[in-house]
C-alpha positions in Angstrom: 0.0 0.0 0.0 1.0 3.7 -0.2 3.2 5.8 2.1 1.2 9.0 2.5 1.8 12.4 4.2 -1.4 14.2 5.2 -1.3 18.0 5.0 -2.4 19.9 8.1 -6.0 20.5 7.1 -6.6 17.0 5.9 -9.5 15.3 7.8 -8.3 12.9 10.5 -11.3 10.7 9.8 -10.1 10.1 6.3 -6.6 9.4 7.6 -8.0 6.7 9.9 -10.0 5.1 7.1 -7.0 5.1 4.8 -5.0 3.4 7.6 -7.7 0.8 8.0 -7.4 0.2 4.2 -3.7 -0.6 4.7 -2.0 2.6 3.8 0.9 4.0 5.9 -0.3 7.5 6.6 1.7 10.1 8.6 0.2 13.4 9.5 1.7 16.8 10.1 0.4 16.7 13.7 2.3 13.4 14.3 5.6 14.9 13.2 5.0 18.1 15.4 4.3 20.4 12.5 0.7 21.3 13.0 -0.6 24.8 13.8 2.7 26.3 12.7 1.7 27.8 9.3 4.3 25.6 7.5 4.6 26.7 3.9 3.4 24.3 1.3 6.8 23.9 -0.3 8.2 22.8 3.1 5.4 20.2 3.4 6.3 18.9 0.0 10.0 18.9 0.9 9.3 16.9 4.0 7.2 14.4 2.0 10.1 14.0 -0.5 12.6 13.5 2.2 10.3 10.9 3.8 9.5 9.2 0.4 5.8 9.9 1.0 3.0 11.0 -1.3 1.2 14.2 -0.1 -2.5 14.1 0.3 -4.2 17.5 0.6 -7.3 19.5 0.0 -5.1 22.5 -0.8 -5.5 21.8 -4.5 -4.3 25.0 -6.2 -1.1 25.4 -4.3 0.0 21.8 -4.6 -1.0 21.7 -8.3 1.4 24.6 -8.8 4.1 22.9 -6.8 3.7 19.8 -8.9 4.6 21.9 -12.0 7.6 23.3 -10.2 9.0 20.2 -8.5 8.8 17.0 -10.5 10.9 14.7 -8.4 8.3 14.1 -5.6 6.8 10.9 -4.3 3.4 11.9 -5.6 0.7 14.5 -4.8 -3.0 13.6 -4.4 -5.2 16.7 -4.4 -8.8 16.3 -3.3 -12.0 18.3 -3.0 -13.5 18.4 0.5 -16.0 15.6 1.1 -17.8 15.1 4.5 -18.6 11.5 3.6 -15.3 10.5 5.0 -15.6 6.8 4.2 -16.4 7.5 0.5 -13.6 10.1 0.5 -11.0 7.6 1.7 -12.4 4.9 -0.6 -11.9 7.2 -3.6 -8.4 8.0 -2.6 -7.7 4.3 -2.2 -9.1 3.5 -5.6 -7.1 6.3 -7.2 -3.9 4.9 -5.6 -4.7 1.4 -6.8 -5.4 2.6 -10.4 -2.3 4.8 -10.6 0.3 2.2 -10.0 3.5 4.1 -9.3 2.8 7.4 -7.4 6.2 9.0 -7.8 6.1 12.2 -9.9 2.3 12.0 -10.4 -0.4 14.5 -9.6 -3.7 12.7 -8.9 -7.0 14.5 -8.6 -9.7 13.0 -6.4 -12.9 14.9 -6.7 -16.1 14.6 -4.7 -18.4 12.2 -6.5 -15.9 10.9 -9.0 -12.3 10.4 -9.9 -10.7 12.8 -12.3 
């Protein structure tokens, strides 16, 4: 399964469900980096150093970073979805469909995969 790094504003309920699905998910809170207004490029840098794919609902900034930094372990940008189980299931499905995450930008939209 995937090694993921959940950005600060990512729902903990989705993180827990992804873990239940077998993914290795680390959160900014768990590494002592929450509530510090860490810049997005620093989040991506930590994910690269940790060989983890970023999962975030901060779509625009991370889509921009994907264009600037191509040697990352993957970036999954999502729309907010309060149906946390469905949200996690869509992320899991996108990961399974993508194969290798490294260098990829994957979009998970509410209601469908894009």
